[in-house]
C-alpha positions as CSV (number, residue, x, y, z in Angstrom):
1,X,110.0,118.8,93.6
2,X,111.3,122.1,92.4
3,X,111.3,123.2,88.9
4,X,115.1,123.5,89.0
5,X,115.5,119.8,90.0
6,X,112.9,118.7,87.4
7,X,114.8,120.6,84.7
8,X,118.2,119.1,85.9
9,X,116.7,115.6,85.7
10,X,115.4,116.4,82.2
11,X,118.8,117.8,81.1
12,X,120.5,114.7,82.6
13,X,118.0,112.4,80.9
14,X,118.6,114.2,77.6
15,X,122.5,114.0,78.0
16,X,122.2,110.3,78.9
17,X,120.2,109.6,75.8
18,X,122.7,111.6,73.6
19,X,125.6,109.7,75.4
20,X,123.9,106.4,74.6
21,X,123.3,107.3,71.0
22,X,127.0,108.5,70.7
23,X,128.1,105.2,72.2
24,X,126.0,103.2,69.8
25,X,127.4,105.2,66.8
26,X,130.9,104.7,68.0
27,X,130.4,101.0,68.7
28,X,128.6,100.5,65.2
29,X,130.8,102.9,63.2
30,X,132.7,100.1,61.5
31,X,129.5,98.3,60.6
32,X,127.9,101.5,59.3
33,X,130.9,102.2,57.1
34,X,130.8,98.5,55.8
35,X,127.2,98.8,55.0
36,X,127.7,102.2,53.3
37,X,130.5,100.7,51.2
38,X,128.4,97.6,50.4
39,X,125.5,99.9,49.3
40,X,127.9,102.0,47.1
41,X,129.4,98.8,45.6
42,X,125.9,97.4,44.9
43,X,124.8,100.5,43.2
44,X,127.9,100.5,41.0
45,X,127.4,96.9,40.1
46,X,123.7,97.5,39.4
47,X,124.7,100.5,37.1
48,X,127.3,98.4,35.4
49,X,124.7,95.6,34.8
50,X,122.2,98.1,33.5
51,X,124.8,99.5,31.1
52,X,125.5,96.0,29.8
53,X,121.8,95.2,29.4
54,X,121.3,98.6,27.7
55,X,124.1,97.9,25.2
56,X,122.7,94.4,24.6
57,X,119.2,95.8,24.2
58,X,120.4,98.3,21.7
59,X,122.2,95.6,19.8
60,X,119.0,93.4,19.8
61,X,116.9,96.3,18.6
62,X,119.3,97.1,15.9
63,X,119.4,93.4,14.8
64,X,115.6,93.3,14.8
65,X,115.5,96.6,12.6
66,X,117.9,94.9,10.2
67,X,116.0,91.7,10.0
68,X,112.7,93.5,9.6
69,X,114.2,95.7,6.9
70,X,115.4,92.5,5.1
71,X,112.1,90.7,5.5
72,X,110.2,93.7,4.2
73,X,112.5,94.0,1.2
74,X,112.1,90.3,0.5
75,X,108.4,90.6,0.9
76,X,108.2,93.6,-1.6
77,X,110.2,91.6,-4.1
78,X,108.0,88.5,-3.7
79,X,104.8,90.7,-4.0
80,X,106.2,92.4,-7.2
81,X,107.0,89.0,-8.6
82,X,103.5,87.7,-7.5
83,X,101.9,90.6,-9.3
84,X,104.0,90.0,-12.3
85,X,103.0,86.3,-12.3
86,X,99.4,87.1,-11.8
87,X,99.5,89.5,-14.8
88,X,101.1,86.8,-16.9
89,X,98.4,84.3,-15.8
90,X,95.7,86.8,-16.8
91,X,97.5,87.4,-20.2
92,X,97.5,83.6,-20.7
93,X,93.8,83.5,-19.9
94,X,93.1,86.3,-22.4
95,X,95.0,84.3,-25.0
96,X,93.0,81.2,-24.0
97,X,89.8,83.2,-24.6
98,X,91.1,84.3,-28.0
99,X,91.9,80.7,-28.8
100,X,88.4,79.6,-27.9
101,X,87.0,82.3,-30.1
102,X,89.3,81.2,-33.0
103,X,88.5,77.5,-32.5
104,X,84.8,77.9,-32.3
105,X,83.9,80.7,-34.7
106,X,80.2,80.0,-34.2
107,X,80.5,80.1,-30.4
108,X,78.5,82.9,-28.9
109,X,80.8,85.5,-27.3
110,X,79.1,85.0,-24.0
111,X,80.1,81.4,-23.8
112,X,83.8,82.4,-24.4
113,X,83.5,85.0,-21.7
114,X,82.0,82.4,-19.3
115,X,84.9,80.0,-19.9
116,X,87.4,82.9,-19.5
117,X,85.5,84.1,-16.3
118,X,85.6,80.6,-14.9
119,X,89.3,80.3,-15.5
120,X,89.8,83.7,-13.7
121,X,87.7,82.5,-10.7
122,X,90.0,79.4,-10.5
123,X,93.1,81.7,-10.7
124,X,91.7,84.0,-7.9
125,X,91.0,81.0,-5.7
126,X,94.5,79.8,-6.3
127,X,95.8,83.4,-5.5
128,X,93.7,83.8,-2.4
129,X,94.3,80.5,-0.8
130,X,95.8,80.8,2.6
131,X,97.6,77.5,3.0
132,X,99.7,75.3,0.9
133,X,97.2,72.4,0.5
134,X,94.5,74.7,-0.7
135,X,96.9,76.5,-3.2
136,X,97.9,73.1,-4.5
137,X,94.3,72.0,-4.9
138,X,93.3,75.1,-6.7
139,X,96.4,75.0,-8.9
140,X,95.5,71.4,-10.0
141,X,92.0,72.6,-10.7
142,X,93.2,75.4,-12.9
143,X,95.7,73.2,-14.7
144,X,93.0,70.6,-15.3
145,X,90.6,73.3,-16.6
146,X,93.2,74.9,-18.9
147,X,94.2,71.5,-20.2
148,X,90.7,70.6,-20.9
149,X,90.1,73.9,-22.8
150,X,93.2,73.4,-24.8
151,X,92.3,69.8,-25.6
152,X,88.8,70.9,-26.8
153,X,90.3,73.8,-28.9
154,X,93.1,71.6,-30.4
155,X,90.6,68.8,-31.3
156,X,88.4,71.2,-33.1
157,X,91.2,72.9,-34.9
158,X,92.7,69.5,-35.9
159,X,89.3,68.3,-37.2
160,X,89.2,65.5,-34.7
161,X,85.7,66.5,-33.5
162,X,82.8,68.0,-35.2
163,X,81.6,69.6,-31.9
164,X,80.3,73.1,-32.3
165,X,80.8,73.8,-28.6
166,X,83.8,73.0,-26.3
167,X,81.8,70.2,-24.7
168,X,84.4,68.9,-22.3
169,X,85.2,72.4,-20.9
170,X,81.5,73.3,-20.5
171,X,80.9,69.9,-18.7
172,X,83.8,70.7,-16.4
173,X,82.3,74.1,-15.6
174,X,78.9,72.6,-15.0
175,X,80.3,69.9,-12.7
176,X,82.3,72.4,-10.7
177,X,79.3,74.6,-10.2
178,X,77.3,71.7,-8.8
179,X,80.0,70.9,-6.2
């Protein structure tokens, strides 16, 4: 076979492939156009959906910022009030110490400080408690202790007892340390 014939057959083959490709494109032109339009429509729908989700996300983030700011402000107010309450408790405990000193003039100052220190420990346990039940338990212990100290001091000042020491208070401290 000559080179010329071989080249003609190659050119014919190439033309037939191009013709077949062209026929396929013509036959499937409508389908390709539909697919292209469907792709464009899907991309537009996806872009619209992303815009909607973006707007919703911005709204949700804004709402979370507002909620967080509100919660933070409320927490700051609560903390300030807690500090104020704690300071008032400490002031009351200082008055209690002075009351003990006045009620028991012969009482060594170290004992008055021990009673005061025990009351502060109870207060701190109350303040540091993590759950409601523990807070209530510590609050009841503090109330019981303060009541006992007050009863001892009142009984001494009113002359109802001749005790030279706040016996009930010291017994309560001693019992708590054993527990």
